[in-house]
Backbone as JSON Lines, residues from 0, in Angstrom:
{"i":0,"aa":"X","n":[-46.63,-48.42,-47.47],"ca":[-46.58,-47.32,-46.52],"c":[-46.14,-47.86,-45.16]}
{"i":1,"aa":"X","n":[-45.28,-47.12,-44.49],"ca":[-44.75,-47.55,-43.2],"c":[-45.72,-47.34,-42.07]}
{"i":2,"aa":"X","n":[-45.33,-47.78,-40.88],"ca":[-46.17,-47.65,-39.68],"c":[-46.43,-46.2,-39.33]}
{"i":3,"aa":"X","n":[-45.52,-45.31,-39.79],"ca":[-45.72,-43.9,-39.49],"c":[-46.66,-43.23,-40.48]}
{"i":4,"aa":"X","n":[-47.14,-43.97,-41.48],"ca":[-48.09,-43.42,-42.43],"c":[-47.43,-42.59,-43.51]}
{"i":5,"aa":"X","n":[-46.09,-42.54,-43.54],"ca":[-45.41,-41.68,-44.48],"c":[-44.8,-42.43,-45.66]}
{"i":6,"aa":"X","n":[-44.74,-43.72,-45.58],"ca":[-44.11,-44.46,-46.66],"c":[-42.61,-44.26,-46.66]}
{"i":7,"aa":"X","n":[-41.97,-44.49,-47.81],"ca":[-40.51,-44.42,-47.89],"c":[-40.01,-43.02,-48.25]}
{"i":8,"aa":"X","n":[-40.84,-42.2,-48.83],"ca":[-40.42,-40.86,-49.22],"c":[-40.39,-39.94,-48.0]}
{"i":9,"aa":"X","n":[-39.41,-39.06,-47.99],"ca":[-39.26,-38.1,-46.9],"c":[-40.39,-37.08,-46.99]}
{"i":10,"aa":"X","n":[-41.14,-36.93,-45.92],"ca":[-42.25,-36.0,-45.87],"c":[-41.91,-34.85,-44.95]}
{"i":11,"aa":"X","n":[-42.31,-33.67,-45.36],"ca":[-42.09,-32.5,-44.52],"c":[-43.24,-32.33,-43.55]}
{"i":12,"aa":"X","n":[-42.91,-31.86,-42.36],"ca":[-43.9,-31.57,-41.33],"c":[-43.73,-30.11,-40.96]}
{"i":13,"aa":"X","n":[-44.74,-29.31,-41.26],"ca":[-44.68,-27.86,-41.04],"c":[-45.12,-27.55,-39.62]}
{"i":14,"aa":"X","n":[-44.28,-26.81,-38.91],"ca":[-44.58,-26.41,-37.54],"c":[-45.16,-25.0,-37.53]}
{"i":15,"aa":"X","n":[-46.39,-24.87,-37.08],"ca":[-47.0,-23.56,-36.93],"c":[-46.33,-22.85,-35.76]}
{"i":16,"aa":"X","n":[-46.37,-21.54,-35.76],"ca":[-45.69,-20.74,-34.74],"c":[-46.07,-21.17,-33.32]}
{"i":17,"aa":"X","n":[-47.36,-21.39,-33.07],"ca":[-47.81,-21.71,-31.71],"c":[-47.21,-23.01,-31.18]}
{"i":18,"aa":"X","n":[-46.89,-23.94,-32.06],"ca":[-46.35,-25.23,-31.64],"c":[-44.91,-25.07,-31.15]}
{"i":19,"aa":"X","n":[-44.23,-24.02,-31.58],"ca":[-42.84,-23.78,-31.18],"c":[-42.72,-23.44,-29.7]}
{"i":20,"aa":"X","n":[-43.84,-23.07,-29.08],"ca":[-43.84,-22.73,-27.65],"c":[-44.06,-23.94,-26.74]}
{"i":21,"aa":"X","n":[-44.47,-25.06,-27.29],"ca":[-44.79,-26.25,-26.48],"c":[-43.62,-26.7,-25.6]}
{"i":22,"aa":"X","n":[-42.39,-26.8,-26.14],"ca":[-41.29,-27.24,-25.27],"c":[-41.02,-26.3,-24.1]}
{"i":23,"aa":"X","n":[-41.34,-25.04,-24.28],"ca":[-41.06,-24.03,-23.26],"c":[-42.2,-23.94,-22.25]}
{"i":24,"aa":"X","n":[-43.41,-23.82,-22.74],"ca":[-44.57,-23.62,-21.87],"c":[-45.06,-24.92,-21.23]}
{"i":25,"aa":"X","n":[-44.98,-26.01,-21.97],"ca":[-45.54,-27.28,-21.5],"c":[-44.47,-28.29,-21.09]}
{"i":26,"aa":"X","n":[-43.21,-27.89,-21.21],"ca":[-42.09,-28.76,-20.83],"c":[-42.19,-30.13,-21.51]}
{"i":27,"aa":"X","n":[-42.51,-30.1,-22.8],"ca":[-42.65,-31.33,-23.58],"c":[-41.85,-31.17,-24.87]}
{"i":28,"aa":"X","n":[-40.93,-32.1,-25.12],"ca":[-40.08,-32.03,-26.31],"c":[-40.85,-32.52,-27.53]}
{"i":29,"aa":"X","n":[-41.6,-31.61,-28.09],"ca":[-42.45,-31.94,-29.24],"c":[-41.62,-32.35,-30.46]}
{"i":30,"aa":"X","n":[-40.42,-31.78,-30.58],"ca":[-39.57,-32.08,-31.73],"c":[-39.13,-33.55,-31.71]}
{"i":31,"aa":"X","n":[-38.68,-34.01,-30.56],"ca":[-38.28,-35.42,-30.44],"c":[-39.48,-36.35,-30.61]}
{"i":32,"aa":"X","n":[-40.62,-35.94,-30.08],"ca":[-41.84,-36.75,-30.21],"c":[-42.22,-36.91,-31.69]}
{"i":33,"aa":"X","n":[-42.17,-35.83,-32.44],"ca":[-42.5,-35.9,-33.86],"c":[-41.49,-36.77,-34.59]}
{"i":34,"aa":"X","n":[-40.22,-36.54,-34.32],"ca":[-39.19,-37.33,-35.0],"c":[-39.26,-38.81,-34.65]}
{"i":35,"aa":"X","n":[-39.66,-39.11,-33.42],"ca":[-39.82,-40.5,-33.01],"c":[-40.99,-41.15,-33.75]}
{"i":36,"aa":"X","n":[-42.12,-40.46,-33.78],"ca":[-43.33,-41.03,-34.41],"c":[-43.31,-40.95,-35.93]}
{"i":37,"aa":"X","n":[-42.54,-40.04,-36.48],"ca":[-42.46,-39.85,-37.93],"c":[-40.98,-39.76,-38.33]}
{"i":38,"aa":"X","n":[-40.26,-40.89,-38.21],"ca":[-38.81,-40.85,-38.42],"c":[-38.4,-40.5,-39.84]}
{"i":39,"aa":"X","n":[-39.27,-40.7,-40.79],"ca":[-38.96,-40.42,-42.18],"c":[-39.51,-39.06,-42.58]}
{"i":40,"aa":"X","n":[-39.26,-38.07,-41.73],"ca":[-39.8,-36.74,-41.99],"c":[-38.75,-35.67,-41.75]}
{"i":41,"aa":"X","n":[-39.06,-34.49,-42.24],"ca":[-38.2,-33.33,-42.02],"c":[-39.07,-32.21,-41.46]}
{"i":42,"aa":"X","n":[-38.63,-31.63,-40.34],"ca":[-39.35,-30.53,-39.73],"c":[-39.03,-29.24,-40.47]}
{"i":43,"aa":"X","n":[-40.08,-28.46,-40.76],"ca":[-39.89,-27.17,-41.42],"c":[-40.71,-26.1,-40.71]}
{"i":44,"aa":"X","n":[-40.26,-24.87,-40.84],"ca":[-40.97,-23.74,-40.27],"c":[-40.91,-22.6,-41.29]}
{"i":45,"aa":"X","n":[-41.98,-21.84,-41.38],"ca":[-42.01,-20.72,-42.3],"c":[-41.15,-19.57,-41.79]}
{"i":46,"aa":"X","n":[-40.55,-18.87,-42.72],"ca":[-39.77,-17.68,-42.38],"c":[-40.66,-16.69,-41.63]}
{"i":47,"aa":"X","n":[-41.93,-16.61,-42.01],"ca":[-42.88,-15.71,-41.34],"c":[-43.09,-16.09,-39.89]}
{"i":48,"aa":"X","n":[-42.99,-17.36,-39.57],"ca":[-43.12,-17.79,-38.18],"c":[-41.96,-17.24,-37.35]}
{"i":49,"aa":"X","n":[-40.77,-17.26,-37.93],"ca":[-39.63,-16.68,-37.23],"c":[-39.8,-15.17,-37.08]}
{"i":50,"aa":"X","n":[-40.37,-14.54,-38.11],"ca":[-40.65,-13.1,-38.02],"c":[-41.65,-12.82,-36.9]}
{"i":51,"aa":"X","n":[-42.66,-13.69,-36.76],"ca":[-43.64,-13.53,-35.67],"c":[-42.94,-13.65,-34.31]}
{"i":52,"aa":"X","n":[-42.01,-14.6,-34.2],"ca":[-41.27,-14.77,-32.95],"c":[-40.45,-13.52,-32.64]}
{"i":53,"aa":"X","n":[-39.85,-12.93,-33.66],"ca":[-39.06,-11.71,-33.45],"c":[-39.94,-10.55,-32.99]}
{"i":54,"aa":"X","n":[-41.15,-10.45,-33.54],"ca":[-42.09,-9.4,-33.1],"c":[-42.48,-9.61,-31.64]}
{"i":55,"aa":"X","n":[-42.75,-10.85,-31.28],"ca":[-43.09,-11.17,-29.9],"c":[-41.93,-10.87,-28.96]}
{"i":56,"aa":"X","n":[-40.72,-11.16,-29.43],"ca":[-39.53,-10.88,-28.64],"c":[-39.42,-9.37,-28.36]}
{"i":57,"aa":"X","n":[-39.67,-8.57,-29.38],"ca":[-39.62,-7.11,-29.23],"c":[-40.68,-6.6,-28.27]}
{"i":58,"aa":"X","n":[-41.77,-7.37,-28.13],"ca":[-42.84,-7.0,-27.21],"c":[-42.61,-7.58,-25.81]}
{"i":59,"aa":"X","n":[-41.42,-8.12,-25.57],"ca":[-41.06,-8.59,-24.24],"c":[-41.42,-10.03,-23.93]}
{"i":60,"aa":"X","n":[-41.8,-10.81,-24.92],"ca":[-42.13,-12.22,-24.7],"c":[-40.83,-13.04,-24.78]}
{"i":61,"aa":"X","n":[-40.26,-13.32,-23.62],"ca":[-38.96,-14.0,-23.58],"c":[-39.03,-15.42,-24.12]}
{"i":62,"aa":"X","n":[-40.19,-16.05,-24.04],"ca":[-40.35,-17.41,-24.57],"c":[-40.11,-17.44,-26.08]}
{"i":63,"aa":"X","n":[-40.37,-16.31,-26.75],"ca":[-40.16,-16.24,-28.19],"c":[-38.68,-16.38,-28.54]}
{"i":64,"aa":"X","n":[-37.82,-15.84,-27.68],"ca":[-36.37,-15.97,-27.89],"c":[-35.98,-17.44,-27.83]}
{"i":65,"aa":"X","n":[-36.47,-18.15,-26.82],"ca":[-36.15,-19.57,-26.65],"c":[-36.72,-20.4,-27.8]}
{"i":66,"aa":"X","n":[-37.92,-20.06,-28.26],"ca":[-38.54,-20.79,-29.36],"c":[-37.71,-20.64,-30.63]}
{"i":67,"aa":"X","n":[-37.26,-19.42,-30.9],"ca":[-36.43,-19.19,-32.09],"c":[-35.09,-19.91,-31.96]}
{"i":68,"aa":"X","n":[-34.49,-19.87,-30.77],"ca":[-33.23,-20.57,-30.54],"c":[-33.38,-22.07,-30.79]}
{"i":69,"aa":"X","n":[-34.51,-22.64,-30.38],"ca":[-34.76,-24.07,-30.62],"c":[-34.77,-24.38,-32.11]}
{"i":70,"aa":"X","n":[-35.44,-23.55,-32.89],"ca":[-35.52,-23.76,-34.34],"c":[-34.12,-23.77,-34.93]}
{"i":71,"aa":"X","n":[-33.32,-22.79,-34.55],"ca":[-31.98,-22.67,-35.11],"c":[-31.06,-23.78,-34.6]}
{"i":72,"aa":"X","n":[-31.12,-24.08,-33.31],"ca":[-30.26,-25.1,-32.69],"c":[-30.54,-26.49,-33.26]}
{"i":73,"aa":"X","n":[-31.81,-26.78,-33.52],"ca":[-32.19,-28.11,-34.0],"c":[-32.06,-28.26,-35.51]}
{"i":74,"aa":"X","n":[-31.69,-27.19,-36.18],"ca":[-31.51,-27.26,-37.63],"c":[-32.8,-27.48,-38.39]}
{"i":75,"aa":"X","n":[-33.88,-26.95,-37.86],"ca":[-35.17,-27.07,-38.55],"c":[-35.12,-26.24,-39.82]}
{"i":76,"aa":"X","n":[-35.56,-26.83,-40.91],"ca":[-35.52,-26.18,-42.21],"c":[-36.45,-24.97,-42.21]}
{"i":77,"aa":"X","n":[-35.94,-23.84,-42.68],"ca":[-36.72,-22.6,-42.76],"c":[-37.09,-22.39,-44.22]}
{"i":78,"aa":"X","n":[-38.4,-22.23,-44.47],"ca":[-38.88,-22.07,-45.84],"c":[-39.53,-20.71,-46.01]}
{"i":79,"aa":"X","n":[-39.46,-20.19,-47.22],"ca":[-40.07,-18.92,-47.55],"c":[-41.14,-19.19,-48.6]}
{"i":80,"aa":"X","n":[-42.39,-18.92,-48.26],"ca":[-43.5,-19.17,-49.17],"c":[-43.97,-17.83,-49.72]}
{"i":81,"aa":"X","n":[-43.98,-17.73,-51.02],"ca":[-44.36,-16.49,-51.7],"c":[-45.79,-16.63,-52.22]}
{"i":82,"aa":"X","n":[-46.5,-15.51,-52.23],"ca":[-47.8,-15.5,-52.89],"c":[-49.0,-15.32,-52.0]}
{"i":83,"aa":"X","n":[-49.04,-15.99,-50.88],"ca":[-50.18,-15.87,-49.98],"c":[-49.94,-14.72,-49.01]}
{"i":84,"aa":"X","n":[-51.03,-14.17,-48.5],"ca":[-50.89,-13.0,-47.62],"c":[-50.63,-13.35,-46.17]}
{"i":85,"aa":"X","n":[-51.44,-14.23,-45.59],"ca":[-51.28,-14.53,-44.16],"c":[-50.55,-15.85,-43.96]}
{"i":86,"aa":"X","n":[-50.01,-16.02,-42.76],"ca":[-49.2,-17.19,-42.43],"c":[-49.98,-18.49,-42.62]}
{"i":87,"aa":"X","n":[-51.21,-18.54,-42.12],"ca":[-52.0,-19.77,-42.25],"c":[-52.2,-20.17,-43.71]}
{"i":88,"aa":"X","n":[-52.48,-19.2,-44.57],"ca":[-52.65,-19.5,-46.0],"c":[-51.36,-19.99,-46.61]}
{"i":89,"aa":"X","n":[-50.23,-19.44,-46.16],"ca":[-48.94,-19.9,-46.66],"c":[-48.68,-21.34,-46.23]}
{"i":90,"aa":"X","n":[-49.01,-21.65,-44.98],"ca":[-48.85,-23.02,-44.49],"c":[-49.7,-23.98,-45.31]}
{"i":91,"aa":"X","n":[-50.95,-23.63,-45.53],"ca":[-51.85,-24.49,-46.3],"c":[-51.38,-24.67,-47.73]}
{"i":92,"aa":"X","n":[-50.97,-23.58,-48.35],"ca":[-50.5,-23.63,-49.72],"c":[-49.28,-24.53,-49.85]}
{"i":93,"aa":"X","n":[-48.32,-24.36,-48.96],"ca":[-47.1,-25.17,-49.0],"c":[-47.41,-26.63,-48.71]}
{"i":94,"aa":"X","n":[-48.24,-26.87,-47.71],"ca":[-48.59,-28.25,-47.35],"c":[-49.26,-28.96,-48.51]}
{"i":95,"aa":"X","n":[-50.12,-28.26,-49.2],"ca":[-50.82,-28.86,-50.34],"c":[-49.84,-29.18,-51.48]}
{"i":96,"aa":"X","n":[-48.96,-28.22,-51.76],"ca":[-48.0,-28.41,-52.85],"c":[-47.01,-29.53,-52.54]}
{"i":97,"aa":"X","n":[-46.58,-29.64,-51.3],"ca":[-45.55,-30.61,-50.91],"c":[-46.14,-31.89,-50.31]}
{"i":98,"aa":"X","n":[-47.46,-31.95,-50.17],"ca":[-48.11,-33.07,-49.49],"c":[-47.53,-33.23,-48.08]}
{"i":99,"aa":"X","n":[-47.37,-32.1,-47.4],"ca":[-46.76,-32.07,-46.07],"c":[-47.83,-32.14,-44.99]}
{"i":100,"aa":"X","n":[-47.41,-32.56,-43.81],"ca":[-48.26,-32.54,-42.63],"c":[-48.13,-31.15,-41.98]}
{"i":101,"aa":"X","n":[-49.11,-30.78,-41.2],"ca":[-49.1,-29.52,-40.46],"c":[-49.25,-29.85,-38.98]}
{"i":102,"aa":"X","n":[-48.41,-29.23,-38.15],"ca":[-48.56,-29.37,-36.69],"c":[-48.96,-28.01,-36.16]}
{"i":103,"aa":"X","n":[-50.13,-27.95,-35.53],"ca":[-50.63,-26.68,-35.03],"c":[-51.53,-26.87,-33.83]}
{"i":104,"aa":"X","n":[-51.6,-25.84,-33.03],"ca":[-52.55,-25.81,-31.92],"c":[-53.75,-24.95,-32.27]}
{"i":105,"aa":"X","n":[-53.78,-24.46,-33.49],"ca":[-54.82,-23.55,-33.96],"c":[-55.99,-24.34,-34.56]}
{"i":106,"aa":"X","n":[-57.11,-24.33,-33.87],"ca":[-58.27,-25.1,-34.31],"c":[-58.78,-24.65,-35.68]}
{"i":107,"aa":"X","n":[-58.75,-23.36,-35.94],"ca":[-59.23,-22.84,-37.22],"c":[-58.33,-23.32,-38.36]}
{"i":108,"aa":"X","n":[-57.02,-23.29,-38.14],"ca":[-56.1,-23.79,-39.16],"c":[-56.31,-25.28,-39.4]}
{"i":109,"aa":"X","n":[-56.52,-26.05,-38.33],"ca":[-56.79,-27.49,-38.5],"c":[-58.06,-27.71,-39.32]}
{"i":110,"aa":"X","n":[-59.11,-26.92,-39.06],"ca":[-60.36,-27.06,-39.81],"c":[-60.16,-26.71,-41.28]}
{"i":111,"aa":"X","n":[-59.41,-25.64,-41.54],"ca":[-59.12,-25.26,-42.93],"c":[-58.33,-26.36,-43.64]}
{"i":112,"aa":"X","n":[-57.36,-26.93,-42.92],"ca":[-56.54,-28.0,-43.5],"c":[-57.39,-29.23,-43.82]}
{"i":113,"aa":"X","n":[-58.28,-29.56,-42.9],"ca":[-59.15,-30.72,-43.1],"c":[-60.01,-30.54,-44.36]}
{"i":114,"aa":"X","n":[-60.54,-29.32,-44.56],"ca":[-61.34,-29.03,-45.76],"c":[-60.52,-29.19,-47.03]}
{"i":115,"aa":"X","n":[-59.2,-28.95,-46.91],"ca":[-58.29,-29.07,-48.06],"c":[-57.79,-30.5,-48.24]}
{"i":116,"aa":"X","n":[-58.18,-31.39,-47.33],"ca":[-57.74,-32.78,-47.41],"c":[-56.32,-33.0,-46.9]}
{"i":117,"aa":"X","n":[-55.83,-32.08,-46.07],"ca":[-54.47,-32.16,-45.54],"c":[-54.46,-32.83,-44.17]}
{"i":118,"aa":"X","n":[-53.33,-33.42,-43.82],"ca":[-53.17,-34.07,-42.53],"c":[-52.6,-33.09,-41.52]}
{"i":119,"aa":"X","n":[-53.24,-33.02,-40.36],"ca":[-52.76,-32.16,-39.27],"c":[-52.44,-33.01,-38.06]}
{"i":120,"aa":"X","n":[-51.45,-32.56,-37.34],"ca":[-51.1,-33.15,-36.05],"c":[-51.3,-32.06,-35.01]}
{"i":121,"aa":"X","n":[-51.7,-32.47,-33.83],"ca":[-51.9,-31.51,-32.74],"c":[-51.3,-32.08,-31.47]}
{"i":122,"aa":"X","n":[-50.87,-31.18,-30.6],"ca":[-50.35,-31.56,-29.3],"c":[-51.48,-31.46,-28.29]}
{"i":123,"aa":"X","n":[-51.69,-32.55,-27.57],"ca":[-52.7,-32.55,-26.52],"c":[-51.99,-32.54,-25.17]}
{"i":124,"aa":"X","n":[-52.06,-31.39,-24.52],"ca":[-51.35,-31.17,-23.26],"c":[-51.76,-32.19,-22.2]}
{"i":125,"aa":"X","n":[-53.05,-32.47,-22.13],"ca":[-53.54,-33.4,-21.09],"c":[-52.99,-34.8,-21.27]}
{"i":126,"aa":"X","n":[-52.71,-35.17,-22.52],"ca":[-52.21,-36.51,-22.8],"c":[-50.71,-36.53,-23.07]}
{"i":127,"aa":"X","n":[-50.11,-35.32,-23.15],"ca":[-48.67,-35.2,-23.49],"c":[-48.35,-36.05,-24.71]}
{"i":128,"aa":"X","n":[-49.1,-35.77,-25.78],"ca":[-49.0,-36.62,-26.95],"c":[-49.33,-35.82,-28.21]}
{"i":129,"aa":"X","n":[-48.72,-36.22,-29.32],"ca":[-49.03,-35.68,-30.63],"c":[-49.99,-36.66,-31.29]}
{"i":130,"aa":"X","n":[-51.09,-36.14,-31.82],"ca":[-52.05,-37.03,-32.49],"c":[-52.49,-36.43,-33.82]}
{"i":131,"aa":"X","n":[-52.87,-37.31,-34.73],"ca":[-53.44,-36.89,-36.01],"c":[-54.85,-36.4,-35.75]}
{"i":132,"aa":"X","n":[-55.18,-35.23,-36.3],"ca":[-56.54,-34.71,-36.1],"c":[-57.31,-34.72,-37.41]}
C-alpha cells in the first residue's frame, strides 16, 4: 500500500454535495488538495448531487452554479446510483460496493460511514486541510 493509503489500484473518492461549495465559500481548492494527497484516485459525484445543485440554483443560490461548473470543468466522473432513496444512502451504498472514500462535511453521513467501516475525509476550515475522519 502506498503512502496515500490507496495502494496501486485506482480508488474512487465520492464528493458529497456540501463539499462542492468549499472552493467557492472557503476559497480552498479542495479538488487539487485531494488529488495531491490521493494521486491514485478518481473523483466522482452522484448525479443526484448535481440535481441538488440545480434545485439550489433555481432557488437563487448562485454558488450552486459555480459548484456545478467546477464539476463539469474538472471532468469529475458523474455516477448514477439506483436503488436507494436518499442521497446519503446512495453514497454509502456505492462507497461500500466500490470500496470508495467519501468526502463530506456532513457529520451524520460520516458517522453512518464509520458504522459501515468506510473511510471518510473531511475538510477542516480552520486548518485548511483534508483529513481522514
